[in-house]
ROSEKOL-564710 format. One record per residue (C-alpha): y, x negated, z negated. Coordinates in steps of 0.001 Angstrom, whole numbers, plus 500000, padded with zeros to 6 digits. Each point is the difference from the previous one (the first is absolute). Layout:
N
<atom north="Y" east="X" up="Z"/>
...
This chain:
382
<atom north="164807" east="134906" up="598943"/>
<atom north="496467" east="499961" up="498240"/>
<atom north="499826" east="501469" up="496618"/>
<atom north="497031" east="500564" up="497524"/>
<atom north="500049" east="502889" up="497516"/>
<atom north="497545" east="499611" up="497039"/>
<atom north="498237" east="503164" up="498359"/>
<atom north="497114" east="500928" up="497798"/>
<atom north="496670" east="499099" up="501624"/>
<atom north="498755" east="503183" up="501672"/>
<atom north="503606" east="501201" up="500650"/>
<atom north="500452" east="498258" up="503302"/>
<atom north="499665" east="503047" up="502218"/>
<atom north="502393" east="501981" up="497809"/>
<atom north="502481" east="497127" up="500068"/>
<atom north="499529" east="499661" up="503750"/>
<atom north="500829" east="503633" up="500598"/>
<atom north="503065" east="499595" up="497833"/>
<atom north="501168" east="497029" up="502022"/>
<atom north="499515" east="501992" up="503241"/>
<atom north="501958" east="502887" up="498567"/>
<atom north="502825" east="497657" up="499534"/>
<atom north="499794" east="498869" up="503589"/>
<atom north="498244" east="496569" up="499681"/>
<atom north="497346" east="498751" up="502129"/>
<atom north="496782" east="498966" up="498316"/>
<atom north="498552" east="496669" up="500677"/>
<atom north="496659" east="499944" up="498298"/>
<atom north="498979" east="499879" up="496316"/>
<atom north="497790" east="498367" up="497271"/>
<atom north="498832" east="501251" up="496620"/>
<atom north="503221" east="500824" up="498193"/>
<atom north="502215" east="498967" up="502870"/>
<atom north="501467" east="501733" up="503068"/>
<atom north="501967" east="497990" up="502704"/>
<atom north="502769" east="501655" up="501922"/>
<atom north="502769" east="499153" up="502377"/>
<atom north="503664" east="500897" up="499513"/>
<atom north="503505" east="498777" up="500628"/>
<atom north="502434" east="498737" up="497369"/>
<atom north="500479" east="503411" up="498776"/>
<atom north="496387" east="500254" up="498825"/>
<atom north="500916" east="497456" up="497236"/>
<atom north="502069" east="502721" up="498207"/>
<atom north="498294" east="503136" up="501261"/>
<atom north="496472" east="499106" up="498948"/>
<atom north="501173" east="498904" up="496622"/>
<atom north="502104" east="503137" up="499469"/>
<atom north="497427" east="502564" up="501407"/>
<atom north="496374" east="498883" up="499486"/>
<atom north="498453" east="502078" up="497249"/>
<atom north="496462" east="498487" up="500111"/>
<atom north="500664" east="496272" up="500623"/>
<atom north="500101" east="497501" up="497089"/>
<atom north="502189" east="497347" up="501753"/>
<atom north="501422" east="499088" up="503494"/>
<atom north="499936" east="496561" up="501556"/>
<atom north="501317" east="498316" up="503102"/>
<atom north="497165" east="498262" up="501791"/>
<atom north="501481" east="496585" up="500538"/>
<atom north="497046" east="498298" up="501637"/>
<atom north="496528" east="500270" up="501016"/>
<atom north="497898" east="497043" up="501276"/>
<atom north="496627" east="498342" up="499731"/>
<atom north="499577" east="496986" up="497636"/>
<atom north="496824" east="498014" up="499407"/>
<atom north="501758" east="497288" up="497930"/>
<atom north="502974" east="499517" up="497907"/>
<atom north="501975" east="498231" up="502722"/>
<atom north="499752" east="503133" up="502066"/>
<atom north="500951" east="502116" up="497098"/>
<atom north="503165" east="498016" up="499423"/>
<atom north="501098" east="499789" up="503617"/>
<atom north="499497" east="503703" up="500505"/>
<atom north="502158" east="500842" up="496955"/>
<atom north="502576" east="497338" up="500908"/>
<atom north="500659" east="501461" up="503530"/>
<atom north="501197" east="503363" up="498398"/>
<atom north="503743" east="500511" up="500213"/>
<atom north="500403" east="500251" up="496205"/>
<atom north="503709" east="499161" up="500261"/>
<atom north="500666" east="503404" up="501665"/>
<atom north="498717" east="501842" up="496894"/>
<atom north="500863" east="497793" up="497058"/>
<atom north="503512" east="499236" up="498310"/>
<atom north="500658" east="496404" up="498999"/>
<atom north="499492" east="500537" up="496344"/>
<atom north="496620" east="501668" up="500485"/>
<atom north="497172" east="499474" up="497548"/>
<atom north="496705" east="500529" up="502063"/>
<atom north="496969" east="501195" up="498095"/>
<atom north="496609" east="500084" up="501619"/>
<atom north="498858" east="502619" up="497573"/>
<atom north="496501" east="500700" up="501312"/>
<atom north="497324" east="498507" up="502252"/>
<atom north="496845" east="501795" up="501140"/>
<atom north="497279" east="498131" up="501778"/>
<atom north="496819" east="501580" up="501679"/>
<atom north="497332" east="498114" up="501813"/>
<atom north="502101" east="497113" up="501062"/>
<atom north="499782" east="496150" up="499932"/>
<atom north="503300" east="499872" up="497939"/>
<atom north="498689" east="501420" up="496850"/>
<atom north="502206" east="498418" up="497254"/>
<atom north="502661" east="502615" up="499257"/>
<atom north="502004" east="497609" up="497937"/>
<atom north="500138" east="497463" up="502752"/>
<atom north="500972" east="502649" up="502592"/>
<atom north="502740" east="501311" up="497723"/>
<atom north="501362" east="496422" up="499516"/>
<atom north="499726" east="499191" up="503626"/>
<atom north="501856" east="503127" up="501223"/>
<atom north="502733" east="499503" up="497499"/>
<atom north="500544" east="496310" up="501230"/>
<atom north="500134" east="500995" up="503568"/>
<atom north="502657" east="502670" up="499273"/>
<atom north="502210" east="497607" up="497963"/>
<atom north="499550" east="497104" up="502510"/>
<atom north="501080" east="502226" up="502798"/>
<atom north="503062" east="501331" up="498289"/>
<atom north="500975" east="496572" up="498652"/>
<atom north="499787" east="498477" up="503390"/>
<atom north="502160" east="502742" up="501612"/>
<atom north="502562" east="500105" up="497330"/>
<atom north="499974" east="496302" up="499482"/>
<atom north="499327" east="500199" up="496225"/>
<atom north="497354" east="497913" up="498216"/>
<atom north="499588" east="502595" up="497041"/>
<atom north="500766" east="503677" up="500191"/>
<atom north="502027" east="501159" up="497001"/>
<atom north="497781" east="502989" up="499309"/>
<atom north="502832" east="501474" up="498180"/>
<atom north="499804" east="503513" up="501715"/>
<atom north="497699" east="502851" up="500020"/>
<atom north="496167" east="499296" up="500643"/>
<atom north="498360" east="501202" up="503021"/>
<atom north="496251" east="500678" up="499988"/>
<atom north="497648" east="498757" up="502689"/>
<atom north="496188" east="501146" up="500210"/>
<atom north="497228" east="498294" up="501951"/>
<atom north="496734" east="501375" up="501289"/>
<atom north="497412" east="497731" up="501590"/>
<atom north="497107" east="502075" up="501605"/>
<atom north="497424" east="498542" up="501985"/>
<atom north="502281" east="496855" up="500588"/>
<atom north="503001" east="502242" up="501120"/>
<atom north="503105" east="499589" up="497977"/>
<atom north="502407" east="502670" up="499546"/>
<atom north="503243" east="499278" up="498217"/>
<atom north="502028" east="502910" up="498571"/>
<atom north="503615" east="500269" up="498538"/>
<atom north="500422" east="502563" up="497353"/>
<atom north="502830" east="502487" up="500629"/>
<atom north="499282" east="502579" up="497127"/>
<atom north="500397" east="497862" up="496754"/>
<atom north="498699" east="502225" up="497260"/>
<atom north="496838" east="501992" up="501326"/>
<atom north="501059" east="503141" up="501681"/>
<atom north="498178" east="502231" up="497527"/>
<atom north="502950" east="499003" up="497620"/>
<atom north="502320" east="502680" up="501298"/>
<atom north="502320" east="499641" up="497144"/>
<atom north="499735" east="503396" up="498390"/>
<atom north="497343" east="499217" up="497391"/>
<atom north="501388" east="499093" up="496689"/>
<atom north="496653" east="499405" up="498235"/>
<atom north="496556" east="500926" up="501444"/>
<atom north="498184" east="500588" up="496748"/>
<atom north="496402" east="499003" up="499851"/>
<atom north="498335" east="499174" up="503309"/>
<atom north="502415" east="501679" up="502386"/>
<atom north="499105" east="500753" up="503594"/>
<atom north="501791" east="497931" up="502530"/>
<atom north="502562" east="501854" up="502054"/>
<atom north="498616" east="498781" up="503245"/>
<atom north="496415" east="501107" up="498995"/>
<atom north="501496" east="503546" up="499191"/>
<atom north="501451" east="499940" up="503432"/>
<atom north="496757" east="499103" up="501627"/>
<atom north="498180" east="502940" up="498050"/>
<atom north="502500" east="502474" up="501282"/>
<atom north="499520" east="498826" up="503566"/>
<atom north="496284" east="499874" up="499758"/>
<atom north="499987" east="503482" up="498592"/>
<atom north="502083" east="501187" up="503008"/>
<atom north="502432" east="501641" up="497661"/>
<atom north="503115" east="501907" up="501467"/>
<atom north="503171" east="500666" up="498282"/>
<atom north="499680" east="503724" up="500052"/>
<atom north="496563" east="499854" up="498138"/>
<atom north="500110" east="500388" up="496175"/>
<atom north="498968" east="496861" up="498228"/>
<atom north="499091" east="499443" up="496600"/>
<atom north="498855" east="496855" up="497947"/>
<atom north="498167" east="501039" up="496718"/>
<atom north="499990" east="496303" up="498773"/>
<atom north="503414" east="499032" up="501225"/>
<atom north="500669" east="497231" up="497468"/>
<atom north="503418" east="498373" up="500923"/>
<atom north="500183" east="502392" up="503088"/>
<atom north="499235" east="497763" up="502780"/>
<atom north="497995" east="502415" up="502208"/>
<atom north="502602" east="502756" up="499376"/>
<atom north="503052" east="497814" up="500727"/>
<atom north="498399" east="498486" up="503082"/>
<atom north="499316" east="503490" up="501200"/>
<atom north="503656" east="501045" up="499368"/>
<atom north="501298" east="496926" up="501925"/>
<atom north="497864" east="500872" up="502902"/>
<atom north="500815" east="503642" up="500052"/>
<atom north="503768" east="499315" up="500031"/>
<atom north="499322" east="497109" up="502580"/>
<atom north="501688" east="497512" up="497556"/>
<atom north="499320" east="496483" up="501212"/>
<atom north="498427" east="498220" up="496900"/>
<atom north="501904" east="496774" up="500207"/>
<atom north="503512" east="501404" up="500112"/>
<atom north="500766" east="499215" up="496323"/>
<atom north="498931" east="496392" up="499777"/>
<atom north="500588" east="496485" up="501248"/>
<atom north="497712" east="497732" up="502329"/>
<atom north="499409" east="496248" up="500587"/>
<atom north="501349" east="500332" up="503490"/>
<atom north="503487" east="499969" up="498380"/>
<atom north="499657" east="496210" up="499305"/>
<atom north="498876" east="499175" up="503588"/>
<atom north="502462" east="498512" up="502550"/>
<atom north="499119" east="502791" up="502373"/>
<atom north="501236" east="502754" up="497633"/>
<atom north="502563" east="502136" up="501472"/>
<atom north="501635" east="501995" up="497208"/>
<atom north="502032" east="502263" up="502292"/>
<atom north="496836" east="500968" up="501931"/>
<atom north="498022" east="500531" up="496874"/>
<atom north="502523" east="502422" up="498608"/>
<atom north="500217" east="501728" up="503442"/>
<atom north="496355" east="500603" up="499952"/>
<atom north="499933" east="501201" up="496338"/>
<atom north="502684" east="502519" up="500868"/>
<atom north="497697" east="501112" up="502913"/>
<atom north="497028" east="500469" up="497696"/>
<atom north="502209" east="501922" up="497481"/>
<atom north="500846" east="502314" up="502843"/>
<atom north="496492" east="500901" up="500398"/>
<atom north="499639" east="501258" up="496335"/>
<atom north="499244" east="503679" up="499923"/>
<atom north="501532" east="501896" up="497100"/>
<atom north="499147" east="503541" up="501451"/>
<atom north="496310" east="499948" up="499409"/>
<atom north="498291" east="502158" up="497279"/>
<atom north="497389" east="498012" up="498094"/>
<atom north="497389" east="501073" up="497694"/>
<atom north="499066" east="496594" up="498482"/>
<atom north="498893" east="499839" up="496445"/>
<atom north="498325" east="497798" up="497373"/>
<atom north="498608" east="500312" up="496647"/>
<atom north="498504" east="497753" up="497254"/>
<atom north="498647" east="500567" up="496474"/>
<atom north="502196" east="497166" up="498664"/>
<atom north="503656" east="501136" up="499446"/>
<atom north="501309" east="496409" up="500003"/>
<atom north="498545" east="499676" up="503553"/>
<atom north="501808" east="503104" up="501248"/>
<atom north="503199" east="498731" up="498703"/>
<atom north="499491" east="496781" up="501895"/>
<atom north="499141" east="501866" up="503032"/>
<atom north="503137" east="502159" up="499762"/>
<atom north="502107" east="496931" up="499533"/>
<atom north="498209" east="498169" up="503029"/>
<atom north="500578" east="502976" up="502241"/>
<atom north="503723" east="500125" up="498958"/>
<atom north="500410" east="496413" up="500964"/>
<atom north="498411" east="500657" up="503441"/>
<atom north="502149" east="502945" up="500655"/>
<atom north="503266" east="498373" up="498812"/>
<atom north="499157" east="496967" up="502390"/>
<atom north="499563" east="502490" up="502766"/>
<atom north="503346" east="501550" up="498975"/>
<atom north="501694" east="496661" up="500236"/>
<atom north="498580" east="499552" up="503542"/>
<atom north="501408" east="503525" up="500963"/>
<atom north="503474" east="498984" up="498548"/>
<atom north="499994" east="497113" up="502564"/>
<atom north="500325" east="502525" up="502687"/>
<atom north="502418" east="502212" up="498211"/>
<atom north="497421" east="502678" up="498735"/>
<atom north="500080" east="501387" up="496397"/>
<atom north="496712" east="501838" up="500609"/>
<atom north="497437" east="499883" up="497205"/>
<atom north="496168" east="499388" up="500077"/>
<atom north="497971" east="502567" up="498266"/>
<atom north="498110" east="498417" up="497027"/>
<atom north="496227" east="500529" up="499756"/>
<atom north="498779" east="501942" up="496916"/>
<atom north="497960" east="498542" up="497230"/>
<atom north="498363" east="501654" up="496964"/>
<atom north="497947" east="498965" up="497099"/>
<atom north="496546" east="501504" up="500356"/>
<atom north="496263" east="499095" up="499649"/>
<atom north="498441" east="500375" up="503407"/>
<atom north="497545" east="502506" up="498505"/>
<atom north="502705" east="502441" up="499428"/>
<atom north="501332" east="500016" up="503515"/>
<atom north="499713" east="502721" up="502469"/>
<atom north="500839" east="499879" up="503755"/>
<atom north="503569" east="501432" up="500455"/>
<atom north="499415" east="500668" up="503695"/>
<atom north="497167" east="501097" up="502146"/>
<atom north="499771" east="496731" up="501816"/>
<atom north="501244" east="496369" up="499424"/>
<atom north="499009" east="496374" up="499303"/>
<atom north="498901" east="498806" up="496623"/>
<atom north="500104" east="496096" up="500143"/>
<atom north="499480" east="497804" up="496996"/>
<atom north="499216" east="496696" up="498534"/>
<atom north="498181" east="500849" up="496760"/>
<atom north="499329" east="497173" up="497395"/>
<atom north="496958" east="498050" up="500731"/>
<atom north="498057" east="497379" up="498006"/>
<atom north="501517" east="496809" up="501532"/>
<atom north="503538" east="501320" up="499522"/>
<atom north="500034" east="501838" up="496822"/>
<atom north="497536" east="500643" up="496932"/>
<atom north="496448" east="499316" up="501115"/>
<atom north="497589" east="501271" up="502607"/>
<atom north="498313" east="502558" up="497689"/>
<atom north="503335" east="501662" up="499229"/>
<atom north="500635" east="500089" up="503724"/>
<atom north="496654" east="501562" up="500805"/>
<atom north="500472" east="502677" up="497340"/>
<atom north="503518" east="500896" up="501506"/>
<atom north="498294" east="500135" up="503474"/>
<atom north="497454" east="502440" up="498725"/>
<atom north="502859" east="502176" up="498624"/>
<atom north="501944" east="499851" up="503285"/>
<atom north="497243" east="502163" up="501712"/>
<atom north="502082" east="502935" up="498751"/>
<atom north="502796" east="499284" up="502427"/>
<atom north="498061" east="501384" up="503054"/>
<atom north="499937" east="503390" up="498208"/>
<atom north="503647" east="499650" up="498743"/>
<atom north="501269" east="498987" up="503466"/>
<atom north="498007" east="502167" up="502452"/>
<atom north="501228" east="499497" up="503627"/>
<atom north="501675" east="496662" up="499229"/>
<atom north="499077" east="496628" up="501458"/>
<atom north="499213" east="497476" up="497351"/>
<atom north="500345" east="496186" up="500155"/>
<atom north="498967" east="497679" up="497224"/>
<atom north="500194" east="496058" up="500034"/>
<atom north="497968" east="498041" up="497559"/>
<atom north="497982" east="496901" up="499951"/>
<atom north="496909" east="501727" up="498344"/>
<atom north="497269" east="500138" up="502583"/>
<atom north="498245" east="502653" up="497966"/>
<atom north="503049" east="502470" up="500239"/>
<atom north="498039" east="502636" up="502220"/>
<atom north="497049" east="500019" up="497603"/>
<atom north="502310" east="500458" up="496933"/>
<atom north="502159" east="502740" up="501592"/>
<atom north="496847" east="501718" up="501438"/>
<atom north="501270" east="500357" up="503470"/>
<atom north="499571" east="498130" up="503162"/>
<atom north="503289" east="499010" up="501793"/>
<atom north="500663" east="501116" up="503597"/>
<atom north="501184" east="496408" up="500723"/>
<atom north="500410" east="496692" up="498332"/>
<atom north="502430" east="497124" up="500819"/>
<atom north="499991" east="496580" up="498398"/>
<atom north="503214" east="498216" up="499092"/>
<atom north="500843" east="496839" up="498132"/>
<atom north="502582" east="501276" up="497354"/>
<atom north="501376" east="496736" up="498387"/>
<atom north="496892" east="498091" up="498992"/>
<atom north="497829" east="503052" up="499818"/>
<atom north="497452" east="501300" up="502637"/>
<atom north="500866" east="503662" up="499981"/>
<atom north="498817" east="503121" up="501839"/>
<atom north="501855" east="503191" up="500963"/>
<atom north="497705" east="502887" up="499731"/>
<atom north="501237" east="503030" up="501929"/>
<atom north="498887" east="503580" up="499446"/>
């Protein structure tokens, strides 16, 4: 079966490596998308385990369409009846068109929905579907006249792990934090600190990775509303992932922030993440506990490296997110002291400010661009 996993633009290679580590075969990619091949279990494993993907789809069809008749026929020939229940409410949630003859997104959306309903109505011998059940989302890409129709299996975006109660101002997405950790080549034995931790996202994602906790174990998915959903198999695979959780690792993962309310929020979010992992462990009869990461209230200027080596990874406030650009630049000038306070540490900073290197007064060893939400950001590594 063909699947498509979405990610931040720029994170395709990282997501591809993650898919390969789960045993899936890659099948090409596009900006923000990685195609892969898997069996029926991939439906569950990808949603449970992927840290850097925003959403997982089943590729229902791919064909060339130069007119709306071809668009309709290609969609009509899909075996939609194998995937939907009879009370389904189909929603064509997004259409993206690029360099194609069919360029009216609204008409494409209408035509795809019509083809799906006509196919289901003909096979089920009903004129009007009741649409009383859960909605199922379909997404359509038309690129250089090639139509790709995708069926959503995730529901809420995968960055919504379920542990965040309230992000506070301009929170970093969980999937973006996971991408930063992978791009930084961080390993669980390496000390890690986030001096602008906010609601704790980087720190919590590091803790999940260090303990090998699949990020999706504590939430529900859209595939539960599909006719192909096998609850027994889903639970069985969930237990297999729970068995992989490591409770014997020593982690030195910490975060700090100048705002006490943010630290309280970070502690609460970390507690929720660890409790969800604990519930997964209970499924396999284990009462082992997950070590909570440490958070303290502190101005970054007051920090000193607690170990000789480590990774300092952060998402400091920047103009488009908080305050204004002048405040962000002033902060970046002050951040130059980090290099003296954390000698021997690798340092990673993600920001949308293109003048960051000039402000901090130091050229980075490497730069990597990512699309974080609607922002074009760069991870500067030292």
